[in-house]
VEXPAKE-941578 format. One record per residue (C-alpha): residue number from 1; x, y, z; chain. Coordinates in nm, 4 decimals, decimal comma, always signed. Layout:
% VEXPAKE-941578
[NUM [X Y Z] "A"];
...
% end
This chain:
% VEXPAKE-941578
[1 [+1,1848 -1,5876 +1,5848] "A"];
[2 [+0,9019 -1,3875 +1,4386] "A"];
[3 [+0,8077 -1,3031 +1,0758] "A"];
[4 [+0,6643 -0,9556 +1,0180] "A"];
[5 [+0,5309 -0,9092 +0,6631] "A"];
[6 [+0,4423 -0,5650 +0,5065] "A"];
[7 [+0,2009 -0,5974 +0,2139] "A"];
[8 [+0,2298 -0,3866 -0,0930] "A"];
[9 [+0,3092 -0,3969 -0,4630] "A"];
[10 [+0,6609 -0,3902 -0,5873] "A"];
[11 [+0,7885 -0,1032 -0,8205] "A"];
[12 [+0,8384 +0,2735 -0,7831] "A"];
[13 [+0,5061 +0,3383 -0,9584] "A"];
[14 [+0,3288 +0,1882 -0,6544] "A"];
[15 [+0,5501 +0,3274 -0,3742] "A"];
[16 [+0,3107 +0,5891 -0,2429] "A"];
[17 [-0,0160 +0,3945 -0,2993] "A"];
[18 [-0,2410 +0,3583 +0,0027] "A"];
[19 [-0,2248 -0,0121 -0,0650] "A"];
[20 [+0,1520 -0,0070 +0,0101] "A"];
[21 [+0,1198 +0,1261 +0,3589] "A"];
[22 [+0,2336 -0,2221 +0,4862] "A"];
[23 [+0,5630 -0,1822 +0,2934] "A"];
[24 [+0,6060 +0,1646 +0,4409] "A"];
[25 [+0,5527 +0,0208 +0,7994] "A"];
[26 [+0,8107 -0,2463 +0,7757] "A"];
[27 [+1,0614 -0,0030 +0,6007] "A"];
[28 [+1,0223 +0,2407 +0,8993] "A"];
[29 [+1,0672 -0,0304 +1,1452] "A"];
[30 [+1,3771 -0,1518 +0,9700] "A"];
[31 [+1,5243 +0,2121 +0,9734] "A"];
[32 [+1,4395 +0,2951 +1,3276] "A"];
[33 [+1,5614 -0,0359 +1,4699] "A"];
[34 [+1,8789 -0,0522 +1,2568] "A"];
[35 [+1,7970 -0,3819 +1,0805] "A"];
[36 [+2,0574 -0,5491 +0,8570] "A"];
[37 [+2,0845 -0,5109 +0,4809] "A"];
[38 [+1,8022 -0,5984 +0,2455] "A"];
[39 [+1,8411 -0,9490 +0,0998] "A"];
[40 [+1,6508 -1,0981 -0,2008] "A"];
[41 [+1,4812 -1,4045 -0,0448] "A"];
[42 [+1,1515 -1,5943 -0,0531] "A"];
[43 [+1,0266 -1,4108 -0,3704] "A"];
[44 [+1,0622 -1,0781 -0,1748] "A"];
[45 [+1,3065 -0,8546 +0,0229] "A"];
[46 [+1,3994 -0,9530 +0,3713] "A"];
[47 [+1,5847 -0,7787 +0,6476] "A"];
[48 [+1,6876 -0,9243 +0,9839] "A"];
[49 [+1,7129 -0,7526 +1,3177] "A"];
[50 [+1,6147 -0,7476 +1,6930] "A"];
[51 [+1,3517 -0,5666 +1,8774] "A"];
[52 [+1,3062 -0,5992 +2,2482] "A"];
[53 [+1,5537 -0,8869 +2,2483] "A"];
[54 [+1,3479 -1,0846 +1,9919] "A"];
[55 [+1,4709 -1,2003 +1,6491] "A"];
[56 [+1,2524 -1,0363 +1,3922] "A"];
[57 [+1,2534 -1,1001 +1,0178] "A"];
[58 [+1,0890 -0,8291 +0,8034] "A"];
[59 [+0,9586 -0,9408 +0,4637] "A"];
[60 [+0,8180 -0,7456 +0,1726] "A"];
[61 [+0,6788 -0,9855 -0,0884] "A"];
[62 [+0,7751 -0,8990 -0,4403] "A"];
[63 [+0,5003 -1,1158 -0,5820] "A"];
[64 [+0,2318 -0,8372 -0,6157] "A"];
[65 [-0,0387 -0,8256 -0,3554] "A"];
[66 [-0,2639 -1,0959 -0,4866] "A"];
[67 [+0,0254 -1,3575 -0,4654] "A"];
[68 [+0,1671 -1,2496 -0,1279] "A"];
[69 [+0,0978 -1,5883 +0,0236] "A"];
[70 [+0,3502 -1,7556 -0,1968] "A"];
[71 [+0,6414 -1,5423 -0,0490] "A"];
[72 [+0,5030 -1,5711 +0,3074] "A"];
[73 [+0,4436 -1,9404 +0,3074] "A"];
[74 [+0,7913 -2,0021 +0,1629] "A"];
[75 [+0,9540 -1,8026 +0,4490] "A"];
[76 [+0,7305 -1,9631 +0,7110] "A"];
[77 [+0,8226 -2,3189 +0,5876] "A"];
[78 [+1,1975 -2,2232 +0,5567] "A"];
[79 [+1,2203 -2,1142 +0,9163] "A"];
[80 [+0,9706 -2,3752 +1,0432] "A"];
[81 [+0,7472 -2,1150 +1,2060] "A"];
[82 [+0,3912 -2,1555 +1,3188] "A"];
[83 [+0,1089 -1,8995 +1,2598] "A"];
[84 [+0,1660 -1,7463 +1,6066] "A"];
[85 [+0,4974 -1,6119 +1,4858] "A"];
[86 [+0,3437 -1,4275 +1,1931] "A"];
[87 [+0,2407 -1,0567 +1,1840] "A"];
[88 [+0,1052 -0,8945 +0,8660] "A"];
[89 [+0,0968 -0,5188 +0,8339] "A"];
[90 [-0,1727 -0,4120 +0,5738] "A"];
[91 [-0,3962 -0,1339 +0,4640] "A"];
[92 [-0,7507 -0,1298 +0,6137] "A"];
[93 [-1,0480 +0,0377 +0,4447] "A"];
[94 [-1,2709 -0,0088 +0,7399] "A"];
[95 [-1,0576 +0,2071 +0,9740] "A"];
[96 [-1,0308 +0,5839 +0,9637] "A"];
[97 [-0,7126 +0,7077 +0,8041] "A"];
[98 [-0,3996 +0,6600 +1,0259] "A"];
[99 [-0,5759 +0,4600 +1,2856] "A"];
[100 [-0,3901 +0,1409 +1,3998] "A"];
[101 [-0,5581 -0,1779 +1,5249] "A"];
[102 [-0,4327 -0,5234 +1,5912] "A"];
[103 [-0,6317 -0,8406 +1,5693] "A"];
[104 [-0,5721 -1,2023 +1,5344] "A"];
[105 [-0,7444 -1,4157 +1,2739] "A"];
[106 [-1,0641 -1,3159 +1,0913] "A"];
[107 [-1,1592 -1,2771 +0,7347] "A"];
[108 [-0,9850 -1,0930 +0,4533] "A"];
[109 [-1,2632 -0,8417 +0,3761] "A"];
[110 [-1,1746 -0,8502 +0,0105] "A"];
[111 [-0,8120 -0,7678 +0,0753] "A"];
[112 [-0,6228 -0,9723 -0,1961] "A"];
[113 [-0,2972 -0,9917 +0,0070] "A"];
[114 [-0,4775 -1,1346 +0,3129] "A"];
[115 [-0,6762 -1,3692 +0,0912] "A"];
[116 [-0,3533 -1,5157 -0,0616] "A"];
[117 [-0,1954 -1,5623 +0,2782] "A"];
[118 [-0,5182 -1,7258 +0,4064] "A"];
[119 [-0,5109 -1,9633 +0,1009] "A"];
[120 [-0,1424 -2,0518 +0,1479] "A"];
[121 [-0,1367 -2,0912 +0,5264] "A"];
[122 [-0,4480 -2,0155 +0,7261] "A"];
[123 [-0,6259 -1,7072 +0,8631] "A"];
[124 [-0,5180 -1,7365 +1,2229] "A"];
[125 [-0,2275 -1,4952 +1,2294] "A"];
[126 [-0,1865 -1,1411 +1,3679] "A"];
[127 [-0,2767 -0,8474 +1,1570] "A"];
[128 [-0,1697 -0,4847 +1,2109] "A"];
[129 [-0,4465 -0,3004 +1,0346] "A"];
[130 [-0,3492 +0,0393 +0,9152] "A"];
[131 [-0,6413 +0,2617 +0,8416] "A"];
[132 [-0,6711 +0,4314 +0,5016] "A"];
[133 [-1,0398 +0,5178 +0,5354] "A"];
[134 [-1,3199 +0,4252 +0,2896] "A"];
[135 [-1,3935 +0,6534 -0,0095] "A"];
[136 [-1,7659 +0,6310 +0,0609] "A"];
[137 [-1,8849 +0,4190 -0,2228] "A"];
[138 [-1,7776 +0,0751 -0,3294] "A"];
[139 [-1,7307 +0,1907 -0,6852] "A"];
[140 [-1,4529 +0,4277 -0,5717] "A"];
[141 [-1,2656 +0,1694 -0,3593] "A"];
[142 [-1,0131 +0,0536 -0,6325] "A"];
[143 [-0,9078 +0,4061 -0,7203] "A"];
[144 [-0,8738 +0,4947 -0,3588] "A"];
[145 [-0,6735 +0,1996 -0,2543] "A"];
[146 [-0,4530 +0,2224 -0,5679] "A"];
[147 [-0,4279 +0,6004 -0,5380] "A"];
[148 [-0,1265 +0,7794 -0,3861] "A"];
[149 [-0,1404 +0,9491 -0,0492] "A"];
[150 [-0,2022 +1,3191 -0,1103] "A"];
[151 [+0,0264 +1,5963 +0,0241] "A"];
[152 [-0,1995 +1,6776 +0,3096] "A"];
[153 [-0,1697 +1,3183 +0,4253] "A"];
[154 [+0,2090 +1,3042 +0,4343] "A"];
[155 [+0,2529 +1,4455 +0,7855] "A"];
[156 [-0,0011 +1,2177 +0,9522] "A"];
[157 [+0,1250 +0,9236 +0,7553] "A"];
[158 [+0,4891 +0,9943 +0,8829] "A"];
[159 [+0,3571 +1,0297 +1,2352] "A"];
[160 [+0,1695 +0,6949 +1,2298] "A"];
[161 [+0,4687 +0,5124 +1,0787] "A"];
[162 [+0,7021 +0,6556 +1,3347] "A"];
[163 [+0,4631 +0,5664 +1,6279] "A"];
[164 [+0,4429 +0,2070 +1,4906] "A"];
[165 [+0,8218 +0,1830 +1,4843] "A"];
[166 [+0,8757 +0,3371 +1,8206] "A"];
[167 [+0,6208 +0,1086 +1,9850] "A"];
[168 [+0,7211 -0,2070 +1,7872] "A"];
[169 [+0,8711 -0,3576 +2,1026] "A"];
[170 [+0,5238 -0,4267 +2,2377] "A"];
[171 [+0,4425 -0,6220 +1,9195] "A"];
[172 [+0,7673 -0,8218 +1,9530] "A"];
[173 [+0,6757 -0,8927 +2,3258] "A"];
[174 [+0,3185 -1,0059 +2,2125] "A"];
[175 [+0,1458 -0,7170 +2,3967] "A"];
[176 [-0,1022 -0,6144 +2,1295] "A"];
[177 [-0,3125 -0,3995 +2,3642] "A"];
[178 [-0,0167 -0,1956 +2,4935] "A"];
[179 [+0,1028 -0,1421 +2,1366] "A"];
[180 [-0,2271 -0,0145 +2,0234] "A"];
[181 [-0,2639 +0,2140 +2,3255] "A"];
[182 [+0,0864 +0,3517 +2,3049] "A"];
[183 [+0,0593 +0,4138 +1,9208] "A"];
[184 [-0,2808 +0,5943 +1,9879] "A"];
[185 [-0,1268 +0,8017 +2,2657] "A"];
[186 [+0,1670 +0,9051 +2,0439] "A"];
[187 [-0,0653 +1,0058 +1,7684] "A"];
[188 [-0,2975 +1,1990 +2,0032] "A"];
[189 [+0,0076 +1,4005 +2,1265] "A"];
[190 [+0,1278 +1,4863 +1,7758] "A"];
% end
């Protein structure tokens, strides 16, 4: 069993924020792979399903970004999972918009959701980094991250989310390199 977590902030006013791209990714995966109904669990929203023969739990913490670790650690303890079973989808300032990279472990680079998970568990989990680009100056970061995607970004956003969901089987099979390559290939063809 694997736990895939999308990071974001709950509430309709945050739905299209760049910071909520993790929520968008797990929602798209759930739709494409016909996951079960949403259940309120572990201070968040959970859906269960299968991808490439693997049992996958999708979790969107409802705790707000800076407390995500509470929800994630509760689910990890309940299912007795170790960190190798955890994948976190999150926005990444240091990647160009709509680029997707996977890495294991590392720092949180000021990301409050990752910081919270690190504090509750440890930093040695898989991260699917979803590029939102950097606004150019550190004084503009908060407004950029907490700003909505603009109209011109909707098509590339939808293409990226679709590519992630289409290639999610490689993540389920623990083939991070193939996942990244196939997502990049799909995006280069769109």
